[in-house]
C-alpha positions as CSV (number, residue, x, y, z in Angstrom):
1,M,113.3,95.9,158.5
2,D,110.8,96.1,161.3
3,A,111.0,92.8,163.3
4,A,107.2,93.0,164.0
5,S,106.6,92.4,160.2
6,P,109.1,90.0,158.9
7,I,109.5,89.9,155.1
8,Q,107.4,87.0,153.6
9,R,107.5,87.9,149.9
10,V,109.5,90.3,147.7
11,L,108.0,91.2,144.4
12,V,109.8,93.0,141.7
13,G,107.2,94.5,139.5
14,Y,107.9,96.4,136.3
15,G,106.1,98.6,133.7
16,S,108.1,98.7,130.4
17,E,107.5,99.9,126.9
18,S,111.0,99.8,125.3
19,G,112.3,96.9,127.4
20,N,114.7,99.0,129.7
21,A,112.5,98.7,132.9
22,R,112.0,95.0,132.2
23,A,115.7,94.4,131.9
24,L,116.4,96.4,135.0
25,A,113.9,94.4,136.9
26,H,115.4,91.1,136.0
27,R,118.9,92.5,137.0
28,L,117.4,93.4,140.4
29,G,115.8,90.0,140.7
30,A,119.2,88.3,140.2
31,F,121.0,90.9,142.5
32,P,123.0,88.9,145.1
33,A,121.9,90.8,148.1
34,L,118.3,90.1,147.4
35,Q,118.6,86.3,146.9
36,R,117.8,85.4,150.5
37,H,114.3,86.8,149.8
38,A,113.7,84.7,146.7
39,P,112.4,87.7,144.6
40,Q,109.7,87.2,142.1
41,V,110.0,89.2,138.9
42,L,106.6,90.1,137.2
43,P,105.1,92.7,134.9
44,F,102.7,94.9,136.9
45,N,99.7,93.5,135.2
46,A,100.5,90.0,136.6
47,I,100.5,91.2,140.2
48,D,97.2,90.6,142.2
49,V,96.7,93.9,144.0
50,A,94.2,92.2,146.3
51,S,96.9,89.9,147.6
52,L,99.3,92.5,148.7
53,G,99.5,93.2,152.5
54,A,101.7,92.9,155.6
55,G,104.8,90.9,155.0
56,D,105.1,91.9,151.3
57,V,107.6,94.2,149.7
58,L,107.0,95.7,146.3
59,L,110.0,96.9,144.4
60,A,108.4,98.7,141.5
61,L,110.5,99.7,138.4
62,S,108.8,101.6,135.7
63,S,109.0,103.7,132.6
64,S,106.1,106.1,131.4
65,F,104.2,106.0,128.2
66,G,103.9,109.2,126.2
67,D,103.3,112.0,128.7
68,G,103.2,110.2,132.0
69,E,100.8,107.4,131.3
70,P,101.4,103.8,132.3
71,P,103.0,101.3,129.9
72,A,100.7,98.8,128.5
73,N,101.8,96.1,131.0
74,G,100.9,98.3,133.9
75,E,97.6,99.6,132.9
76,R,95.4,97.1,134.8
77,F,97.7,97.2,137.8
78,A,97.2,101.0,138.0
79,D,93.5,100.7,137.6
80,A,93.3,98.1,140.4
81,L,95.3,100.3,142.7
82,R,92.8,103.1,142.2
83,Q,90.1,100.7,143.1
84,T,91.8,99.4,146.2
85,P,91.0,101.6,149.3
86,A,93.9,100.5,151.5
87,L,97.0,98.3,151.5
88,P,98.2,98.6,155.1
89,G,101.5,96.8,156.0
90,L,102.7,96.8,152.4
91,R,106.2,98.2,152.0
92,Y,107.5,99.4,148.7
93,A,110.3,101.3,146.7
94,V,109.8,103.0,143.3
95,F,112.5,103.4,140.6
96,G,111.3,105.5,137.7
97,L,112.9,105.7,134.2
98,G,111.9,108.7,132.3
99,D,112.9,111.5,129.9
100,T,113.3,115.1,131.2
101,G,112.3,116.2,127.6
102,Y,108.7,115.5,128.6
103,P,106.7,117.8,130.7
104,R,105.6,114.9,133.0
105,F,109.0,113.5,133.6
106,C,108.7,110.1,135.3
107,G,105.0,110.7,135.4
108,F,103.7,107.2,135.9
109,S,106.3,106.2,138.5
110,K,105.4,109.4,140.5
111,T,101.7,108.5,140.1
112,L,102.5,105.0,141.4
113,D,104.4,106.5,144.4
114,T,101.3,108.5,145.2
115,L,98.8,105.8,144.7
116,L,100.7,103.5,147.1
117,G,101.3,106.1,149.7
118,E,97.6,107.2,149.7
119,R,96.7,103.6,150.4
120,Q,98.8,103.4,153.6
121,A,101.6,101.5,152.0
122,R,105.0,102.6,153.4
123,P,108.0,103.6,151.4
124,I,111.2,102.1,152.4
125,M,113.4,104.3,150.2
126,H,113.0,107.7,148.4
127,R,111.6,107.4,145.0
128,V,114.2,107.4,142.2
129,D,113.6,109.7,139.2
130,A,116.1,108.6,136.5
131,D,116.8,109.9,133.0
132,A,119.2,108.5,130.4
133,G,121.7,107.8,132.9
134,Y,119.5,105.3,134.8
135,E,122.3,102.6,135.0
136,H,124.4,104.9,137.3
137,F,121.4,105.5,139.5
138,F,120.6,101.8,139.6
139,D,124.2,100.8,140.5
140,Q,123.9,103.1,143.6
141,W,120.3,102.2,144.4
142,A,120.4,98.3,144.4
143,P,123.1,97.8,147.0
144,V,121.4,100.2,149.4
145,L,118.1,98.4,148.9
146,G,119.9,95.2,149.9
147,H,120.9,96.8,153.1
148,V,117.4,98.2,153.8
149,L,115.9,94.8,153.3
150,D,118.5,93.4,155.8
151,G,117.2,95.8,158.4
152,N,119.2,99.0,157.8
153,E,116.3,101.4,157.1
154,A,118.5,104.5,157.7
155,A,120.6,103.6,154.6
156,G,117.4,104.1,152.5
157,R,116.5,107.5,154.2
158,N,120.0,108.8,153.3
159,L,119.9,108.0,149.5
160,R,118.2,110.6,147.3
161,L,118.6,110.0,143.5
162,Q,116.5,112.4,141.4
163,V,117.4,114.0,138.0
164,T,116.2,117.7,137.8
165,A,113.5,118.2,135.2
166,Y,114.2,121.6,133.7
167,A,111.3,123.9,132.7
168,E,110.7,127.6,132.0
169,D,110.7,128.4,135.8
170,N,113.8,126.1,136.3
171,A,115.9,126.5,133.2
172,F,119.6,125.5,132.7
173,A,122.1,128.3,132.1
174,A,124.0,127.1,129.1
175,P,127.0,128.8,127.8
176,I,126.9,129.7,124.1
177,T,130.1,128.2,122.7
178,T,129.6,128.9,119.0
179,R,128.0,131.7,116.9
180,R,128.6,131.1,113.1
181,R,127.0,133.0,110.3
182,L,125.6,130.7,107.6
183,S,124.2,133.0,105.0
184,A,125.6,136.0,103.2
185,R,122.4,138.0,102.9
186,D,120.4,139.8,105.5
187,P,118.5,138.7,107.6
188,A,121.2,136.1,108.3
189,A,120.9,132.6,109.2
190,W,123.2,131.5,112.2
191,H,124.5,128.3,113.6
192,L,124.8,128.3,117.4
193,E,126.0,125.7,119.8
194,L,125.0,125.7,123.5
195,D,127.0,123.6,126.1
196,L,124.7,121.4,128.1
197,S,127.5,119.7,130.0
198,G,126.5,118.8,133.6
199,S,122.9,119.5,133.0
200,G,121.8,116.1,132.8
201,I,119.6,117.1,129.8
202,A,119.2,114.3,127.3
203,Y,117.7,114.8,123.9
204,R,117.3,113.1,120.4
205,A,117.4,114.5,117.0
206,G,114.0,116.0,116.4
207,D,113.6,117.4,119.9
208,T,113.2,121.1,120.6
209,L,115.4,123.3,122.9
210,H,113.3,126.1,124.6
211,V,115.0,129.4,125.3
212,V,113.8,131.6,128.1
213,A,115.3,134.9,127.0
214,P,115.0,138.3,128.9
215,N,113.3,141.2,127.4
216,D,115.1,143.8,125.2
217,P,116.4,146.6,127.6
218,T,115.6,149.3,125.0
219,L,111.9,148.2,124.9
220,L,111.7,148.2,128.6
221,Q,113.2,151.8,128.8
222,A,110.8,152.9,126.1
223,L,107.8,151.5,128.1
224,A,109.2,153.3,131.3
225,R,109.2,156.7,129.2
226,W,105.7,156.0,128.0
227,Y,104.5,155.7,131.6
228,G,107.0,158.3,133.0
229,Q,107.8,155.8,135.7
230,D,111.1,154.2,136.1
231,E,109.8,151.3,138.0
232,A,108.2,149.9,134.8
233,V,111.5,148.5,134.0
234,D,111.5,146.2,136.9
235,L,107.7,145.5,136.9
236,L,107.8,144.4,133.2
237,R,111.2,142.9,133.0
238,N,109.9,139.3,133.3
239,K,106.6,139.8,131.4
240,E,105.8,138.7,127.9
241,L,105.9,142.0,125.7
242,R,105.5,140.6,122.2
243,L,103.2,137.6,122.0
244,L,100.0,139.1,123.2
245,G,97.0,137.0,123.5
246,K,93.3,138.0,123.1
247,T,92.7,138.1,126.8
248,V,95.3,140.8,127.1
249,L,94.2,142.6,124.1
250,R,90.5,142.6,125.2
251,E,91.3,144.1,128.5
252,L,93.6,146.7,126.9
253,A,90.7,147.7,124.6
254,R,88.3,147.9,127.5
255,L,90.7,150.0,129.7
256,G,91.7,152.2,126.8
257,S,88.1,152.5,125.5
258,S,89.5,151.7,122.0
259,D,86.7,150.8,119.6
260,A,89.4,150.2,116.9
261,L,91.0,147.5,118.9
262,K,87.6,146.0,119.9
263,D,86.7,145.9,116.2
264,L,90.0,144.1,115.4
265,L,89.2,141.5,118.1
266,R,86.0,140.4,116.3
267,S,86.2,136.9,114.9
268,S,85.5,138.2,111.5
269,Q,88.6,140.5,111.6
270,R,91.1,137.7,112.3
271,P,93.3,138.3,109.3
272,A,93.4,142.1,109.9
273,L,94.3,141.5,113.7
274,E,97.1,139.0,112.6
275,A,98.5,141.6,110.2
276,Y,98.4,144.4,112.8
277,L,100.2,142.2,115.4
278,H,102.9,140.9,113.0
279,G,106.0,142.5,114.2
280,A,104.2,144.7,116.9
281,D,105.0,144.7,120.6
282,L,103.2,146.0,123.7
283,L,104.3,149.5,123.2
284,D,102.8,149.6,119.7
285,V,99.4,148.5,121.1
286,L,99.6,151.1,124.0
287,N,100.6,153.9,121.7
288,D,97.7,153.0,119.2
289,H,95.0,152.2,121.6
290,A,95.6,153.4,125.2
291,S,97.1,156.0,127.4
292,P,98.9,155.8,130.7
293,D,96.2,157.3,132.7
294,R,93.7,154.7,131.4
295,V,96.0,151.6,131.8
296,P,97.7,151.7,135.2
297,L,101.1,150.3,135.3
298,A,100.2,148.0,138.2
299,R,97.2,146.6,136.3
300,L,99.3,146.0,133.2
301,A,101.9,144.1,135.2
302,E,99.1,141.9,136.6
303,L,97.5,141.3,133.3
304,L,100.6,140.2,131.3
305,S,101.8,136.5,131.4
306,P,105.5,135.6,132.2
307,C,108.0,135.6,129.4
308,L,107.1,132.9,127.0
309,P,109.9,130.5,125.9
310,R,110.8,130.3,122.3
311,A,111.3,126.8,120.9
312,Y,114.0,125.8,118.3
313,S,114.5,122.5,116.7
314,I,117.9,120.9,117.7
315,A,120.3,120.4,114.8
316,S,122.7,118.0,116.5
317,A,122.7,114.3,117.4
318,A,121.7,112.6,120.6
319,G,124.6,112.3,123.1
320,S,126.3,115.6,122.0
321,A,126.8,117.9,125.0
322,Q,126.9,120.7,122.4
323,A,123.3,121.3,121.3
324,A,123.3,123.0,117.9
325,L,120.6,125.5,116.8
326,C,120.0,127.0,113.4
327,M,118.1,130.3,113.3
328,R,117.2,133.3,111.3
329,E,118.1,136.7,112.8
330,V,115.1,138.9,113.4
331,R,115.9,142.6,113.1
332,Y,113.7,145.3,111.6
333,T,112.5,148.9,112.0
334,R,108.7,149.8,112.7
335,S,107.3,153.1,113.6
336,G,110.8,154.5,113.9
337,R,112.1,152.0,116.4
338,E,114.6,149.3,115.6
339,R,113.4,145.8,116.8
340,R,115.0,142.5,117.3
341,G,113.6,139.1,118.2
342,T,113.3,138.4,121.9
343,A,115.2,135.1,121.8
344,T,117.3,135.5,118.7
345,G,118.4,139.0,119.8
346,W,119.5,137.6,123.1
347,L,121.1,134.5,121.7
348,L,123.1,136.6,119.1
349,D,123.9,139.8,121.2
350,G,123.5,138.8,124.8
351,D,125.9,138.0,127.6
352,G,127.1,134.6,126.1
353,S,124.7,132.4,127.8
354,A,121.0,131.3,127.6
355,R,118.5,129.7,130.0
356,V,117.2,126.7,128.3
357,Y,115.3,123.3,128.6
358,C,114.5,120.5,126.3
359,R,111.2,118.9,125.2
360,A,110.9,115.6,123.4
361,N,109.2,115.7,120.1
362,P,108.8,111.8,119.4
363,G,106.8,112.5,116.2
364,F,110.1,113.7,114.5
365,H,112.4,111.0,115.8
366,L,114.1,108.5,113.4
367,P,111.8,105.5,112.7
368,R,112.6,102.4,114.7
369,D,113.2,100.3,111.6
370,P,116.9,100.8,110.8
371,H,116.4,100.0,107.2
372,A,113.5,102.3,106.4
373,P,114.5,104.9,103.7
374,L,114.1,108.6,104.5
375,L,112.8,111.4,102.3
376,L,113.9,114.8,104.1
377,V,112.3,118.0,102.9
378,G,113.3,121.3,104.4
379,T,113.4,125.1,103.5
380,G,115.4,127.8,105.1
381,T,116.3,127.3,108.7
382,G,113.8,124.3,108.5
383,I,117.0,122.4,107.8
384,A,117.8,122.4,111.5
385,P,116.0,119.2,112.6
386,L,116.9,117.4,109.4
387,M,120.6,118.2,110.1
388,G,120.1,116.7,113.5
389,L,118.6,113.5,112.0
390,L,121.6,113.2,109.6
391,H,124.1,113.7,112.4
392,E,122.2,111.0,114.4
393,L,122.4,108.5,111.6
394,D,126.0,109.3,111.1
395,A,126.8,108.9,114.8
396,A,124.9,105.5,114.9
397,G,126.6,104.2,111.8
398,Q,123.2,103.4,110.3
399,E,123.2,102.7,106.5
400,R,119.9,103.5,105.0
401,E,118.9,105.3,101.8
402,V,118.4,108.9,102.5
403,H,117.5,111.9,100.2
404,L,117.4,115.6,101.1
405,V,115.4,118.2,99.3
406,F,116.4,121.7,100.4
407,G,115.0,124.9,99.3
408,E,116.1,128.6,99.7
409,K,116.3,131.8,97.6
410,H,120.0,131.9,96.3
411,R,122.6,129.2,96.2
412,D,125.5,131.7,96.6
413,H,124.0,133.3,99.6
414,D,121.6,130.8,101.2
415,F,122.9,127.3,100.8
416,L,123.0,126.5,104.6
417,Y,125.4,123.8,105.6
418,Q,126.6,123.4,102.2
419,Q,130.0,121.9,102.9
420,H,128.5,119.3,105.4
421,L,125.8,118.3,103.0
422,E,128.0,118.0,99.9
423,A,130.6,116.0,101.8
424,W,127.9,113.5,102.9
425,R,126.7,113.3,99.4
426,A,130.2,112.8,98.1
427,D,131.0,109.9,100.4
428,G,127.6,108.2,100.1
429,R,126.2,108.9,103.5
430,L,123.6,110.9,101.7
431,Q,122.3,109.3,98.6
432,G,120.6,112.2,97.2
433,L,120.9,116.0,97.7
434,H,118.4,117.9,95.6
435,T,118.2,121.7,95.9
436,A,115.7,124.3,94.9
437,F,116.9,127.9,94.8
438,S,113.8,129.9,93.8
439,R,115.5,133.2,92.8
440,D,118.5,131.9,90.8
441,G,116.7,131.4,87.5
442,V,114.4,133.4,85.2
443,A,111.5,131.2,86.4
444,K,111.1,130.6,90.2
445,Y,112.0,127.1,91.1
446,Y,110.6,125.7,94.5
447,V,111.0,122.5,96.4
448,R,107.8,121.2,94.6
449,H,109.6,121.5,91.4
450,A,112.6,119.5,92.7
451,L,110.3,116.8,93.9
452,A,108.7,116.6,90.6
453,E,112.0,116.4,88.8
454,Q,112.9,113.5,91.1
455,A,109.6,111.8,90.7
456,D,111.0,108.3,89.9
457,T,113.2,108.4,92.9
458,V,110.6,109.7,95.3
459,R,108.1,107.0,94.0
460,N,110.7,104.3,94.5
461,L,111.4,105.6,98.1
462,L,107.8,105.6,99.0
463,Q,107.1,102.2,97.6
464,H,109.9,100.8,99.8
465,G,108.4,102.3,102.9
466,A,110.2,105.6,103.2
467,H,109.4,108.0,106.0
468,V,108.9,111.6,105.0
469,F,110.2,114.3,107.3
470,L,109.0,117.9,106.5
471,C,110.2,121.1,108.1
472,G,109.7,124.7,107.1
473,N,107.0,127.5,106.7
474,K,103.7,126.1,107.2
475,Q,101.9,128.6,105.0
476,H,103.7,127.3,101.9
477,L,105.6,124.1,102.4
478,G,103.0,121.6,103.7
479,A,100.5,122.0,101.0
480,A,103.0,122.2,98.2
481,V,104.7,119.0,99.3
482,Q,101.4,117.2,99.8
483,D,100.3,118.1,96.2
484,A,103.7,117.1,94.8
485,I,103.6,113.6,96.5
486,N,100.0,113.1,95.6
487,T,100.8,114.0,91.8
488,I,103.9,111.7,91.8
489,M,101.8,108.8,93.4
490,P,98.2,109.2,92.4
491,A,95.1,108.1,94.5
492,H,94.8,104.4,95.4
493,E,92.0,102.4,93.9
494,D,90.2,102.8,97.2
495,G,90.3,106.4,96.8
496,G,92.7,107.1,99.6
497,S,95.6,109.6,98.6
498,T,99.3,108.7,99.1
499,W,99.5,111.5,101.6
500,D,96.6,110.0,103.7
501,T,98.3,106.8,103.7
502,L,101.6,108.0,104.9
503,Q,99.7,109.7,107.7
504,A,97.8,106.6,108.6
505,E,101.0,104.5,108.6
506,G,102.9,106.9,110.8
507,R,105.4,107.6,108.0
508,L,104.8,111.4,107.9
509,H,106.6,113.6,110.2
510,R,105.9,117.3,110.1
511,E,107.5,120.3,111.9
512,L,105.9,123.4,110.4
513,Y,106.1,127.0,111.8
């Protein structure tokens, strides 16, 4: 270090929610190369910001809470930093622990780096942005830090340890290694696996994989014919052509002088607008409400947003490099044109790879209590995240009571993952497998009927603290399961329903689409 400012005090500060950053801070405090500086290991909130100055070195190790907020034991420290105008002479290094599944990856450690830098503190090493493999980064960082504290500042300048946080403008190209049809009828359900090896992407069961898919070439060519301009293919290639927002539609209505579209956009016409847009794409709207001379191609390209990613629940366990998805093929004919889903079409018929990134969905993760029973309820491809949870339980060797209620139309054609589920039921890893195939009998039989038939089991699970995981069509499943559970366990004496209690206690997890 600079001989003009000898080190007088080394503080190892940490902000920790789960305990990882705390454990790492204590490891650093005991690191042999730092012992000559007698490091003090403290939670951030125990550090007096006003006392920091020349001669001090702050080694900050921190996770983030939620989407980039400080952990509870770092909130006061962060507030104090914001209220401190300057910290001249302070030297620091930041090691961040994060999850690339969150949009603000390592959000708090990045904020900390910015706050310290803005207050004239001087970094002695590049900030570390670490994901699940933080141990590997720490093993490289700590020895170099020792050299820096002993005066070799060049060692710190030469070390850069940062995990790439993938997003829609920086997605990972994942090979599609498996495509397997799951159902006998059309539209078919499919099981896909994408290889995330080498990406650094970490996920847990319940998280979502976002697919950035290119537009259908036949749609691009049809738009080029509509305009009579071949350049439309390139101008619209990376634009969103299916999920059209009201801002786009209002401008198309204005440019096209379409009173019919303007009327559909009135708030009172919302159901009619949703019905019109269901299965429609940009070309349908242009055909119905505009003409090429009224909507210039350049203006259209300027108006449209970039291609929007499509999100799919992951159907595999944490730690697997093969991320599994379960999806329904989208293929239909409208106005004489055959259509396919933007992402499903590419995943099933594309070049064998897909640009993807992951986003965390902590509201659908397994409960921390390893003994809490689980009631899993899914319909159709809503089985996907539930399969992920079951695989994660299996991989962790957790033994807890788990019941699955699965609904579809026909047992013979639509029993997704039947062999897996029946094998888990046979060997006891799944204590209950309850199915509802609505079209197999004379009377329709839905998930709510299966729950009612298993009322004693459901009641016992809930009385023993079960968490309920629900995934499927929001139009039907959510209200039906809510009514079934409230019927099985009527309102409490204080008037609160069982459903409300589950929500209040954090035992209700929903993924409805």
